[in-house]
MISE-301084 format. One record per residue (C-alpha): residue in three letters; x, y, z. Coordinates in pm, whole numbers, padded with zeros to 5 digits, always signed. Layout:
BEGIN
ALAXYZ...
This chain:
BEGIN
MET+01590+00180+00017GLY+01292+00119-00090THR+01403+00084-00425ALA+01493-00193-00357GLN+01160-00286-00474GLN+01217-00059-00702GLN+01247-00334-00961ASP+00974-00581-00875ARG+00760-00483-00573HIS+00507-00740-00440VAL+00133-00630-00425GLY+00057-00453-00145LYS-00238-00447+00104LYS-00516-00239-00009ARG-00553-00085-00344LEU-00479-00315-00630LEU-00332-00631-00663SER-00154-00613-01007LEU+00108-00644-01181LEU+00447-00627-01105THR+00628-00341-01102ALA+00969-00540-01116ALA+01197-00711-01323ALA+01067-01003-01218VAL+00809-01017-01506THR+01102-01195-01704PHE+01411-01272-01507ALA+01770-01382-01632ALA+01844-01739-01622SER+02088-01843-01377VAL+02341-02121-01353ALA+02274-02226-01025PHE+02033-02541-00995VAL+01719-02453-00791THR+01607-02759-00537GLY+01258-02783-00421ALA+01178-02716-00057GLY+01149-03040+00146PRO+00805-03164+00273ALA+00698-03173+00642ALA+00453-03380+00816ALA+00131-03199+00860ASP-00048-03155+01169PRO-00386-03320+01162VAL-00625-03100+00987ALA-00869-03158+01311GLU-00615-02986+01511CYS-00676-02649+01314THR-01007-02497+01431ALA-01129-02141+01401THR-00914-02053+01721LYS-00581-02250+01644GLY-00368-02298+01359ALA-00447-02236+00995ILE-00541-02470+00696VAL-00380-02452+00322ALA-00532-02599+00017VAL-00347-02664-00297ASP-00565-02737-00635PHE-00407-02986-00842GLY-00718-03035-01055PRO-00540-02914-01370PHE-00327-03207-01319GLY-00554-03494-01272GLY-00580-03434-00886ASP-00787-03347-00635VAL-00818-03051-00372VAL-00553-03107-00106ARG-00558-02966+00234GLY-00316-02949+00496CYS-00277-02789+00870ASP-00004-02643+01057THR-00099-02534+01443THR+00156-02294+01454PRO+00223-02100+01152THR+00477-01834+01126THR+00428-01764+00752GLY+00253-01821+00439TYR+00525-02005+00306GLU+00582-02224+00602LEU+00216-02281+00628LEU+00237-02457+00277HIS+00542-02652+00369GLU+00448-02738+00701GLY+00102-02857+00573GLY+00264-03128+00369PHE+00338-02961+00038THR+00688-02970-00137THR+00780-02631-00383GLU+01011-02572-00618GLY+01106-02194-00738THR+01248-02044-01060GLN+01654-02072-01146HIS+01656-01694-01146ASP+01491-01620-00825GLY+01546-01926-00620ASP+01285-02086-00381GLY+01108-01752-00351PHE+00908-01748-00640ILE+00673-02074-00642CYS+00703-02251-00957ARG+00603-02619-00889ILE+00408-02756-00604GLY+00392-03098-00469THR+00253-03340-00200GLY+00300-03704-00103SER-00108-03740-00162PHE-00119-03689-00512ASN+00104-03893-00801SER+00389-03985-00513GLY+00468-03642-00461THR+00501-03558-00844GLN+00559-03159-00823TYR+00335-02967-01090PRO+00364-02832-01333THR+00622-03016-01491PRO+00946-02976-01652ALA+00799-03107-01969THR+00536-02790-01981GLU+00741-02535-01751ASP+01104-02528-01716CYS+01106-02283-01405VAL+01397-02095-01531LEU+01220-01742-01556THR+00891-01631-01451PRO+00598-01875-01567GLN+00382-01735-01809ALA+00116-01543-01652THR-00183-01763-01765ALA-00030-02082-01612TYR+00103-02014-01266TRP+00047-02070-00912SER-00191-01792-00776TYR-00225-01725-00374TRP-00562-01653-00219ILE-00641-01603+00130ALA-00935-01596+00361SER-00985-01475+00756PRO-01175-01622+00983GLY-01558-01518+00907GLN-01483-01470+00545ASP-01625-01715+00309THR-01501-01585-00031TRP-01107-01538-00133SER-00916-01244-00161TYR-00598-01254-00398SER-00312-01208-00148PRO-00180-00891-00096LEU+00153-01012+00058GLY+00364-01297-00073ALA+00369-01596+00104MET+00679-01518+00311SER+00584-01184+00425ARG+00204-01326+00532LYS+00154-01428+00896PRO-00157-01641+00901GLN-00371-01597+01180ALA-00600-01834+01396GLY-00843-01976+01157ASP-00727-01869+00821VAL-00739-02063+00533ASP-00462-02024+00250ALA-00517-02162-00142TRP-00295-02232-00416VAL-00473-02230-00770PHE-00291-02295-01118GLY-00405-02113-01398GLY-00445-01744-01445THR-00635-01455-01319ASP-00699-01085-01427VAL-00495-00787-01265GLY-00734-00754-00985GLY-00796-01078-00902SER-01150-01075-01022THR-01136-01409-01218GLY-00944-01728-01189ARG-01034-01764-00832PRO-01058-02114-00653THR-01362-02296-00745PHE-01414-02395-00399THR-01521-02170-00105PRO-01303-02137+00241ASP-01572-02298+00436GLU-01557-02590+00217VAL-01197-02649+00332ARG-01192-02542+00662ALA-01132-02801+00934GLY-01502-02960+01001GLY-01596-02838+00651GLY-01796-02530+00819ALA-01772-02224+00849THR-01629-01979+01103PRO-01868-01880+01385GLY-01983-01504+01291PRO-02145-01303+01536THR-02500-01397+01632GLU-02592-01128+01901ASP-02850-00868+01822PRO-02652-00559+01766THR-02778-00342+02018GLY-02652-00168+02359GLY-02295-00126+02374PRO-01994-00191+02648THR-02055-00038+02993VAL-01832+00228+03048PRO-01850+00552+03288ALA-02075+00819+03128GLY-01908+01113+02964GLU-01975+01402+02755ILE-01767+01567+02518ASP-01733+01967+02602VAL-01780+02089+02250PRO-01781+02435+02308ALA-01401+02399+02475ALA-01304+02175+02125ALA-01487+02445+01898ARG-01268+02733+02076TRP-00975+02486+02007VAL-01038+02447+01689SER-01131+02856+01605GLY-00759+02883+01770GLN-00614+02728+01459LEU-00740+02929+01214HIS-00499+03180+01032ASP-00648+03529+01014ASP-00944+03357+01134THR-01027+03217+00803HIS-00825+02893+00718VAL-00579+02618+00819VAL-00196+02677+00774ASP+00037+02384+00884GLU+00317+02456+01109GLY+00620+02604+00896ALA+00417+02626+00557GLU+00286+02946+00405THR+00005+02788+00185PRO-00373+02696+00316ASN-00430+02341+00405ASP-00798+02338+00237PHE-00881+01992+00349LEU-00837+02093+00700THR-01016+02432+00685THR-01306+02235+00537GLU-01275+02020+00875ALA-01238+02325+01087ALA-01573+02464+00902TYR-01759+02169+00962ALA-01683+02129+01351LEU-01772+02505+01379ALA-02098+02455+01217ALA-02199+02164+01444ALA-02075+02340+01750ASN-02153+02735+01702GLY-02407+02725+01400LYS-02431+03006+01156GLY-02242+03335+01242ALA-01966+03546+01144ALA-01682+03321+01232LEU-01790+03056+00999ASP-01875+03292+00729LYS-01533+03411+00705VAL-01407+03067+00659VAL-01678+02968+00385THR-01617+03293+00218HIS-01208+03186+00226LEU-01296+02832+00097ALA-01519+02938-00196GLY-01201+03185-00297ARG-00997+02871-00313THR-01243+02659-00507ASP-01017+02697-00800ALA-00679+02576-00653TYR-00860+02299-00431ALA-01111+02164-00649TYR-00996+02225-00956PRO-00608+02196-00948ALA-00603+02085-01294GLY-00795+02350-01447ALA-01150+02459-01460GLU-01251+02284-01784GLU-01067+01944-01655PRO-01257+01685-01411PRO-01276+01857-01025ALA-01081+01654-00780ALA-01388+01473-00679PRO-01301+01454-00266ALA-01249+01822-00272ALA-01542+01935-00479ALA-01769+01690-00263ARG-01633+01856+00068LEU-01692+02231-00065ALA-02065+02121-00200LEU-02118+01978+00132LEU-02000+02285+00310ALA-02218+02463+00085GLU-02541+02232+00175ILE-02427+02271+00550THR-02443+02650+00535GLU-02740+02690+00324GLY-02550+02796+00031ASP-02551+02718-00356PRO-02334+02434-00405ARG-02411+02488-00774ASP-02266+02838-00740PHE-01962+02816-00505GLY-01656+02985-00591GLY-01815+03014-00932HIS-01833+02655-00982ASP-02150+02414-01042LEU-02007+02158-00796LEU-02282+01922-00844GLY-02307+01955-01195ASP-01934+01874-01223LEU-01947+01581-00967ALA-02224+01418-01165ALA-02079+01500-01499ASN-01757+01305-01414VAL-01813+00927-01332CYS-01610+00675-01468PRO-01778+00477-01749ALA-01536+00176-01681GLY-01205+00076-01547PRO-00861-00057-01661GLU-01069-00352-01765SER-01217-00213-02076GLY-00884-00215-02238SER-00869+00180-02248PRO-00808+00305-01880THR-00864+00621-01834PRO-00644+00800-01551GLY-00826+00845-01218CYS-01088+00563-01297THR-01024+00263-01096ALA-01358+00083-01179LYS-01702+00190-01342GLY-01899+00387-01122ASP-01616+00597-00956PHE-01608+00971-00935HIS-01336+01074-01123GLY-01003+01106-00915ALA-01187+00981-00609THR-00897+00742-00479TYR-01060+00647-00175ALA-01375+00529-00030ASP-01424+00877+00164GLY-01414+01076-00135GLN-01661+00838-00318ALA-01876+00862-00013LEU-01888+01250+00024ALA-01940+01249-00380VAL-02250+01040-00340LEU-02343+01213-00027ALA-02325+01573-00158LEU-02523+01482-00455LEU-02792+01328-00186ARG-02853+01617-00038GLY-02824+01841-00333GLY-03108+01663-00473VAL-02915+01514-00763ASP-02957+01167-00888ARG-02669+00970-00820PRO-02533+00863-01103ALA-02553+00490-01227GLY-02286+00256-01055THR-02191+00516-00783GLU-02346+00385-00493GLU-02303+00046-00596ARG-01917+00093-00584LEU-01943+00176-00220THR-02141-00147-00191GLN-01838-00306-00335LEU-01594-00190-00074VAL-01780-00378+00204CYS-01514-00669+00282GLN-01652-01012+00390ASP-01651-00921+00791GLY-01864-00588+00724SER-01570-00355+00737VAL-01525-00128+00449THR-01163-00087+00306GLY-01039+00276+00283ILE-00934+00244-00106LEU-01100+00199-00400ILE-01070-00149-00493ARG-01185-00341-00770PRO-01421-00614-00704GLY-01252-00952-00611GLU-00934-00766-00446TYR-00785-00826-00113CYS-01034-00639+00101ASP-00933-00505+00471GLY-01142-00257+00638ASP-01154-00014+00924PRO-01411+00130+01138MET-01356+00489+01040THR-01398+00437+00694THR-01697+00183+00760GLY-01893+00455+00975LEU-01884+00688+00697VAL-02001+00485+00430ALA-02249+00338+00666LEU-02414+00691+00715VAL-02409+00763+00353LEU-02555+00399+00225ASP-02816+00432+00500ALA-02941+00787+00427ALA-02945+00706+00046GLY-03132+00382+00102GLY-03192+00076-00114HIS-02881-00083+00063GLU-03016-00224+00355ALA-02821-00573+00362ALA-02487-00395+00322VAL-02553-00122+00598ALA-02675-00423+00811THR-02345-00609+00784MET-02171-00259+00854ARG-02351-00214+01154THR-02272-00564+01271TYR-01913-00510+01200LEU-01903-00199+01392LYS-02056-00348+01690LYS-01806-00626+01693ALA-01501-00382+01640GLN-01617-00159+01961LEU-01342-00233+02217SER-01481-00276+02573SER-01322+00081+02673GLY-01585+00211+02422ALA-01324+00312+02167PHE-01312+00213+01800PRO-00938+00083+01679ALA-00765+00275+01370ASP-00802-00080+01201ASN-00885-00435+01210ILE-00541-00538+01428SER-00502-00264+01672THR-00625-00274+02024THR-00613+00081+02130GLY-00857+00362+02038SER-00841+00608+01752VAL-01035+00933+01818ALA-01159+00955+01434ALA-01263+00630+01418THR-01421+00641+01728ALA-01588+00964+01629TYR-01714+00829+01271ALA-01811+00517+01428ALA-02017+00706+01713GLN-02171+00914+01431ALA-02302+00600+01274LEU-02408+00392+01519ARG-02613+00676+01642ALA-02789+00707+01271LEU-02852+00354+01295GLY-03024+00347+01625ASP-02745+00182+01865GLY-02737+00453+02119GLY-02592+00272+02365ALA-02282+00193+02164ALA-02280+00575+02052ASP-02300+00669+02402ALA-02003+00458+02502ALA-01788+00596+02226VAL-01863+00928+02297ALA-01780+00869+02677TRP-01435+00736+02587LEU-01386+01040+02374SER-01455+01270+02609ARG-01189+01124+02845GLU-00930+01141+02543GLN-01031+01548+02527LEU-00732+01753+02621ASP-00718+02078+02829GLY-00714+02287+02538GLY-01002+02142+02410GLY-00849+01938+02123PHE-00839+01569+02080GLY-00506+01364+01971PHE-00505+01085+01700ASP-00498+00804+01920GLU-00535+00671+02278GLY-00337+00835+02498ALA-00199+01126+02279THR-00101+01473+02417ASP-00091+01676+02093ALA-00400+01812+01944ALA-00491+01765+01591LEU-00753+01888+01383TYR-00826+01598+01177ALA-00911+01377+01516THR-01076+01722+01675ALA-01326+01803+01374PRO-01530+01449+01382ALA-01509+01423+01756VAL-01701+01776+01761LEU-01955+01624+01536ALA-02005+01302+01746GLY-02044+01520+02066ALA-02284+01746+01905GLY-02493+01421+01817THR-02493+01501+01440ASP-02308+01393+01126LEU-02228+01502+00770VAL-02570+01355+00659THR-02768+01572+00877LEU-02561+01865+00999VAL-02700+02212+00916ALA-02551+02550+01048LYS-02837+02706+01267ALA-02815+03052+01414PRO-02714+02993+01774GLU-02889+03071+02077PRO-02752+03345+02339THR-02537+03153+02553ASP-02348+03274+02884PRO-01976+03374+02826PRO-01753+03095+02839THR-01581+03051+03170THR-01215+02925+03036PRO-01027+03109+02807PRO-00994+03049+02467ALA-00724+02827+02367THR-00446+03011+02125GLY-00357+02880+01821GLY+00012+02781+01855PRO+00280+03002+01761THR+00229+03351+01630THR+00517+03336+01396LYS+00588+03095+01150PRO+00951+02901+01175THR+01156+02941+00866THR+01333+02615+00900ARG+01218+02271+00996PRO+01183+02203+01349PRO+01509+02049+01473GLY+01477+01648+01528VAL+01161+01638+01308GLY+01177+01275+01145PRO+01302+00946+01204ASP+01637+00830+01379LEU+01861+00775+01104LYS+02127+00625+01330LYS+01909+00383+01485GLY+01765+00293+01108ILE+02122+00234+01011ALA+02198+00003+01336PHE+01892-00196+01210LEU+02022-00275+00839THR+02327-00345+00970GLY+02242-00553+01227PRO+02403-00926+01182ALA+02040-01055+01193ASN+01990-00898+00904LEU+02256-00822+00694HIS+02444-01139+00630GLN+02793-01169+00727GLY+02789-00793+00690ARG+02738-00839+00282TYR+02425-00906+00169TYR+02036-00941+00237ARG+01879-01287+00210ALA+01590-01411+00013ASP+01601-01731+00171ASP+01711-01788+00479LYS+01760-02165+00456THR+01964-02164+00141GLY+02130-01822+00205ARG+02044-01715-00144ALA+02088-01324-00159ASP+01851-01065-00266PHE+02048-00847-00469GLY+01784-00584-00514LEU+01781-00550-00170THR+02107-00522-00092ILE+02138-00230-00307ASP+01875-00073-00150GLY+02043-00086+00174ALA+02371+00006-00001PHE+02172+00349-00110ALA+02050+00428+00256LEU+02387+00373+00407ALA+02520+00619+00121ALA+02256+00872+00188THR+02315+00891+00577GLY+02691+00833+00606HIS+02619+00681+00945ASP+02855+00354+00867GLY+03102+00419+00561ASN+03261+00061+00658ALA+02946-00135+00625LEU+02897+00021+00321ARG+03219-00043+00151THR+03182-00395+00284VAL+02850-00430+00080VAL+02996-00284-00237ASP+03322-00475-00235PHE+03119-00780-00202LEU+02907-00720-00514GLU+03179-00559-00732GLN+03438-00832-00667GLY+03179-01131-00753GLY+03115-01258-00395LYS+02878-01502-00387ASP+02571-01624-00190GLY+02489-01929-00029GLU+02370-02072-00359GLY+02698-01951-00538ARG+02534-01685-00711SER+02698-01312-00779LEU+02555-01002-00869HIS+02581-01042-01226ASP+02370-01360-01203TRP+02108-01140-01105THR+02134-00841-01368GLY+02170-01095-01661VAL+02411-00847-01843GLY+02578-00989-02108GLY+02335-01246-02132LYS+02014-01346-02355ALA+01799-01174-02054ALA+01940-00885-01935LEU+01743-00700-01705GLY+01749-00335-01766GLY+01623-00209-01449SER+01865-00466-01218MET+02151-00315-01487GLY+02041+00000-01393LYS+02023-00036-01027ALA+02390-00198-01018ALA+02499+00094-01211VAL+02351+00367-00992LEU+02527+00178-00703ALA+02865+00199-00864GLN+02838+00577-00974VAL+02698+00671-00604VAL+03023+00536-00461GLU+03253+00665-00728ARG+03332+00331-00882ASP+03305+00262-01253PRO+02981+00124-01362ARG+03200+00014-01720ASP+03369-00213-01507PHE+03163-00292-01185GLY+03209-00671-01126GLY+03378-00732-01459GLN+03093-00606-01665ASP+03030-00276-01858LEU+02668-00195-01710ILE+02633+00135-01938ALA+02705-00074-02267GLY+02452-00335-02127LEU+02221-00044-02085ALA+02265+00050-02437ASP+02184-00262-02553ALA+01892-00322-02383VAL+01716-00008-02531CYS+01408-00172-02714GLU+01397-00032-03080LYS+01046-00204-03134PRO+00810-00404-02893SER+00879-00777-02947THR+00601-01017-03040ALA+00496-01322-02837PRO+00632-01527-02690ASP+00900-01286-02682ARG+00835-01079-02357SER+01155-00881-02355CYS+01030-00542-02488PRO+00721-00393-02428ALA+00758-00089-02647ALA+01018+00103-02831GLY+01242+00304-02599ALA+01155+00094-02323TYR+01436-00141-02179THR+01431-00532-02175TYR+01290-00685-01897ALA+01200-00379-01717PRO+00852-00353-01685SER+00767-00077-01470VAL+00841+00273-01455PHE+01077+00257-01143ALA+01327-00008-01331HIS+01315+00203-01620SER+01371+00523-01451LEU+01687+00344-01295GLY+01834+00257-01629ILE+01794+00646-01752ILE+01960+00769-01435ALA+02273+00543-01464GLN+02296+00639-01853LEU+02267+01010-01763ARG+02495+01013-01481ALA+02717+00814-01727GLY+02730+01102-01967GLU+02522+00890-02216GLU+02266+01172-02288LYS+02215+01043-02665ALA+02189+00694-02574ALA+01914+00765-02311LYS+01751+00998-02559ALA+01440+00715-02645PRO+01416+00570-02299VAL+01388+00939-02161ALA+01128+01022-02440TYR+00944+00707-02357LEU+00932+00781-01974ALA+00814+01144-02045GLY+00505+01006-02280LEU+00387+00790-01982GLN+00302+01077-01745HIS-00059+01138-01729GLY-00243+01455-01732SER-00275+01506-01379GLY+00114+01506-01335ALA+00106+01143-01211TRP+00301+00843-01358PRO+00139+00467-01365SER+00330+00191-01206LEU+00396-00055-01516ILE+00519-00058-01878PRO+00289-00069-02088ALA+00071+00192-01889THR-00246+00031-01723GLY-00409+00386-01617ASP-00311+00379-01248SER-00156+00648-01077GLU+00146+00560-00820VAL+00333+00747-00573ASP+00644+00538-00600SER+00631+00536-00970THR+00593+00915-00967ALA+00851+01030-00740MET+01113+00828-00939ALA+00988+00965-01262ALA+01059+01291-01128MET+01396+01245-00991THR+01487+01099-01335LEU+01371+01391-01559ASP+01487+01649-01288LEU+01817+01484-01442VAL+01792+01540-01782PRO+01987+01858-01894GLY+01819+02141-01994ASP+01450+02256-01903ALA+01228+02037-02158HIS+01087+01860-01869ALA+01084+02101-01622ALA+00731+02153-01626ALA+00642+01774-01607VAL+00854+01778-01309ASP+00652+02056-01126LYS+00323+01880-01233ALA+00489+01554-01048LEU+00552+01722-00761ALA+00219+01893-00728TRP+00043+01551-00758LEU+00258+01390-00509ALA+00180+01675-00267SER-00199+01628-00325GLN-00168+01294-00247GLN-00057+01320+00116LEU-00273+01152+00368PRO-00420+01388+00674ASP-00136+01210+00903GLY+00144+01297+00656GLY+00170+00943+00503PHE+00113+00844+00091PRO-00091+00565-00034GLY+00095+00251-00145ALA+00056-00115-00234SER+00027-00184+00163GLY-00197+00085+00245ASN-00067+00413+00444SER+00286+00291+00331VAL+00610+00380+00456ASN+00804+00306+00100SER+00610+00543-00060ALA+00636+00812+00222GLY+00992+00784+00168LEU+01009+00805-00187ALA+00780+01093-00172VAL+01016+01318+00037GLN+01281+01219-00192GLY+01051+01352-00501LEU+00927+01645-00308SER+01290+01751-00195LEU+01341+01830-00558ASP+01177+02157-00480ALA+01215+02170-00075GLU+01116+02507-00061LYS+00806+02477-00198TYR+00694+02135-00032ASP+00872+02197+00318GLN+00514+02185+00455GLN+00466+01812+00296ILE+00806+01684+00358THR+00810+01800+00705LYS+00486+01603+00780ALA+00586+01291+00605LEU+00913+01302+00798LYS+00681+01290+01118PHE+00485+00988+00975LEU+00799+00802+00895ALA+00906+00887+01257SER+00582+00741+01383GLN+00647+00396+01185GLN+01002+00342+01371ASN+00993+00083+01617LYS+01245+00020+01906ASP+01504-00186+01732GLY+01554+00143+01465GLY+01349-00063+01193PHE+01016+00044+01060ASN+00661-00108+00949VAL+00573-00190+00626ALA+00277+00082+00672LYS+00068+00223+00908GLU-00211-00080+00892GLY-00158-00422+00908GLN+00102-00642+01059ARG+00376-00503+01265GLY+00713-00501+01313SER+01027-00420+01128ASP+01069-00462+00776ILE+01429-00451+00598ARG+01282-00312+00280ALA+01064-00063+00428SER+01323+00046+00659ALA+01587+00087+00401GLN+01351+00329+00174ALA+01260+00497+00534VAL+01608+00578+00595GLY+01730+00671+00268GLY+01419+00864+00156ALA+01437+01071+00506THR+01749+01234+00381GLY+01552+01374+00050ILE+01844+01306-00194SER+01788+01215-00529PHE+01926+00901-00665GLY+02054+01124-00963THR+02266+01290-00715LEU+02315+01063-00453THR+02681+01043-00387ARG+02900+00893-00099SER+03310+00878-00117LEU+03466+00532+00024LYS+03797+00699+00049GLY+03919+00616+00419THR+03688+00353+00482THR+03793-00013+00552PRO+03557-00348+00457ASN+03450-00524+00736PRO+03599-00906+00811VAL+03353-01201+00751PRO+03188-01318+01067SER+03306-01667+01146SER+02947-01787+01210SER+02767-01983+00962THR+02412-01986+00860PRO+02229-02349+00975VAL+02085-02588+00747ILE+01715-02639+00829VAL+01595-02987+00737THR+01228-03083+00734PRO+01100-03432+00751GLY+00884-03626+00457ASP+00536-03647+00366SER+00256-03864+00415THR-00038-03974+00184GLY-00389-03939+00157GLY-00744-04019+00008GLY-00949-03903-00238GLY-01240-03619-00255ILE-01105-03307-00028VAL-00787-03487+00064ASN-00586-03409+00364ALA-00214-03418+00328ASP-00193-03566+00716GLY-00328-03861+00570GLN-00695-03819+00716GLY-01015-03839+00526GLY-01152-03531+00425GLY-01484-03394+00342GLY-01703-03428+00025GLY-01556-03387-00314LEU-01471-03079-00474ALA-01460-02925-00801SER-01089-02839-00919THR-00983-02513-01033GLY-00956-02579-01447ALA-00638-02442-01624GLN-00825-02177-01814ALA-00578-01932-01996LEU-00723-01635-01835GLY-00568-01291-01913LEU-00323-01094-01678ALA-00038-00897-01771ALA+00277-01119-01723ALA+00362-00912-01432ALA+00058-01045-01222ALA+00254-01350-01228VAL+00473-01249-00950LEU+00221-01234-00694VAL+00299-01575-00591LEU+00678-01456-00491ALA+00688-01600-00201GLY+00763-01285+00006TRP+01103-01177-00078ARG+01050-01012-00429THR+00774-00740-00447VAL+00521-00680-00698VAL+00406-00297-00792THR+00028-00299-00763ALA-00089-00134-01053ARG-00314+00088-00892ASN-00341+00226-00535ARG-00165+00110-00252ARG+00137-00014-00350ASP+00428-00098-00123ALA+00488-00407-00057ALA+00525-00538+00289VAL+00756-00797+00146GLY+01032-00760-00080GLY+01160-00807-00399GLU+01341-00551-00608ARG+01142-00366-00858
């Protein structure tokens, strides 16, 4: 289950690209000899155009060479693009070809791969200041972004450009980037054509208007006691959705007793909603902003709402700096963030609340919004740092465009957002939820319509509203997506504003004029009695999920998952994740037995490696997290972790507890109480769980104390060790499960605080933020964490299970995230299946009695052979031998700082890195 990345996870999409959460920072050396992947004859560079194929460029400048580019007209992954583009690679001995350690080409120095063995032995992970970093640019973009996916998981699209640069970078990828631009290496040396049309008008669609009164009646029907929203099966108010309902009622009905009741209720909830850490602590910026806006919309006083000066507290709690300052503040991604904003909408609403309240916006707060504008004009939903991977969406773009347009002084940024919105609009008039979807999203369309109307694009706004009118359901509400049949408040509220021709910038609740009585009966708000248990059938189909995980196309010979299909190299961490999922569900005991026997009996992968080549137990580079993970599996299936695969993993963990920090060049111990080579909270937690389950409370005392000391005041844990100031769902869930296992009540308060923080991170659709966006992996882990107090958090668990079900594909597997590339991913599927059961790793148990290992299939994996390379000339050198453009400056081998973990970003897709802030959860593999 997603704990496979639990030891090292590859950077994910949106929120911070950063350090690896995995034991990948320094891996144990393996005795297997690693051979480099062979070269292929590159397609002629001229055949890769803006609409066909992709370009890859490798900068050999630090080694006295040029920038060499290659073309693949039919790219499948970034890894294959590199090889089909005419380059060769070599991995590390411990991790195989998946971790790209050397790159060579026949176009430079007779194919010599760099760095050479004289400077880098490629046994463990290379130094973070001297490794091959991976950069990408989409069509229309002329700046580089640090890749959010490993090369094996990234699927280049037509017109994309990849770059590999040797040297170092910082945790956000804002330094050390290529010194050449994407346009300089694109075929033809020119930019991808961008939009040239004047962004006016809109698609021609049948006219239509939203029935705003009917929508408002549906919204009113969702209010419990006419004052607040309560999710199905829950008892506590959903304050976020209650504010949404209030905005909708203000837009539809104006002032009145109904709206007053909701406002009064929210004023009474101000402490719980906006000040969850206490009145003396910084407010939760998004919540404080939403309440301040409500006060302004209803002509109340945001400086005295629920007993708080919301505007004063917002203005007083702006981050002076981000983690790059060396003294990271929890809740701060970068300078100018409102404390705890986390997402672009929270930042934008805080700016808007101050703007509407006549308060000067603190320096940097508006600029932070402009830093979220991607090259294509879209705005990313997560507060990334400058230079990080940027992939926006129409909904966020619409809101931020509204706010920056109202603030003034950001004309250039607003213009690019306006152009993006015009391009993103579908022929139906709708807007998709993200940049790869082809169907409409109600919320995205509603926000885009509001923005376009405010920016003067009335025709496009009318087309969007007309599409919304056709999506309105009989009861008056709206579903999330095109063709949805179940209404949702999150989608209905912004649709009401769009239908009423207003937005959060201009909305003011006015006294309504007399109207005729409604001709249709009000919608009921659903069941009048609350279910006492979760509705049957909620959540993903676990049997289908297990069928996907154990299918012969995925589980090689029924024994392990592969990191490299060519060589048959095993991903042992992912294999254990799959075993955890099998144990949690109990749906295929024979398959679980087969995997466990393979691991325990020293089964070898296609490269002759066994489990303990991965754990490093008994060697000089024993990986604490890997040993812990293997030991926990032994305990889960009632095998002996003191003699698993011929090794005493519990003794190995005791030996791996650091007495003090190591000094360079030794990277084994980050701090006293940490485990050797376990640079993430997740990896550290696995070691503790294994020791506690083995009854080694005394031996685990120092690691437990160290873990407890990493918790932020908010209740969250960071992703990495040493801590970097970020807060991560995955790590927090894992740390909570770990401390919950410690005997006694010493850590009960810390666990309770962690669960409260987890619940606060849930997104409106039930998902949770992770490395890849709205992450399946993070949602699965959040379910496990929240299930420690399942009665209290039943509402959040139910929503998360529904989210997981929405991400399950027909083959039974799961997407990596709601956004991004579609298709079933083994790692995400393992975490989704196991996580959906809600069983903690600390208590998971599955007897293998009565099971029988499956026989080894007779088929074998074919060997794939690639052809040789060719040579080229000078300047921009083409791997196909054709002439390039003018000379380019090469990337220098500067020793730019980066936490050791960041090097793992180049894992070619099978090893995942934890992003140090945000969006974690990798879309590709790796153990954490």
